[in-house]
C-alpha positions as CSV (number, residue, x, y, z in Angstrom):
1,M,64.8,200.6,78.8
2,V,65.9,197.6,76.8
3,A,69.6,197.3,75.8
4,T,71.9,194.7,74.2
5,N,74.6,193.4,76.4
6,G,77.2,193.2,73.6
7,R,76.7,189.4,73.1
8,G,73.4,189.9,71.3
9,V,71.3,189.3,74.4
10,E,68.6,191.9,75.2
11,I,68.4,193.0,78.8
12,A,65.9,195.2,80.6
13,I,67.3,198.1,82.6
14,T,65.2,199.5,85.4
15,G,66.4,202.5,87.3
16,A,65.3,203.3,90.9
17,V,65.6,207.1,91.0
18,S,66.5,208.7,87.8
19,S,65.1,210.1,84.6
20,P,64.9,208.1,81.3
21,D,67.7,210.3,79.9
22,Q,70.0,209.3,82.8
23,N,69.2,205.6,82.2
24,Q,70.0,206.0,78.5
25,Q,73.3,207.8,79.3
26,A,74.3,205.2,81.9
27,C,73.6,202.4,79.4
28,Q,75.8,204.1,76.8
29,L,78.6,204.5,79.3
30,I,78.4,200.9,80.4
31,A,78.2,199.6,76.8
32,S,81.2,201.6,75.8
33,G,83.3,200.3,78.7
34,D,83.8,203.7,80.2
35,V,82.0,202.5,83.3
36,V,82.7,199.0,84.5
37,V,79.9,197.6,86.6
38,S,80.8,193.9,86.8
39,D,82.4,194.4,90.2
40,L,79.4,196.1,91.7
41,I,77.0,193.2,91.7
42,I,78.5,190.5,94.0
43,H,75.5,188.3,94.5
44,T,72.9,186.9,92.1
45,F,69.9,185.0,93.4
46,P,67.0,183.1,91.7
47,L,63.6,184.6,92.3
48,D,62.6,181.7,94.6
49,T,65.3,182.8,97.1
50,L,64.2,186.4,97.3
51,R,63.9,186.3,101.1
52,G,67.5,185.2,101.4
53,A,68.7,188.0,99.1
54,I,66.9,190.6,101.2
55,D,68.4,189.1,104.3
56,I,72.0,189.4,103.0
57,V,71.4,193.1,102.1
58,A,69.7,193.8,105.4
59,R,72.7,192.3,107.3
60,G,75.1,194.5,105.3
61,K,76.8,191.6,103.5
62,A,76.0,193.2,100.1
63,I,74.9,196.5,98.7
64,K,73.9,195.5,95.2
65,V,72.3,192.1,94.3
66,T,70.4,190.9,91.3
67,I,67.3,188.8,91.3
68,E,66.8,186.6,88.2
69,P,63.5,185.0,87.2
């Protein structure tokens, strides 16, 4: 699913275990501000440090991380 982040930037949303309808509903809730997700992602890593990102999650230092190309 592709959505706009409110600043005119398109972002791709990929769900792990859900239906397309759930993804669309989640995006609508996030876009409306009813669900705040900024505090959920505490680490962002560039793709070339993927092993380090996996290590941080494996050690229990983070639950949600993002990997950016």
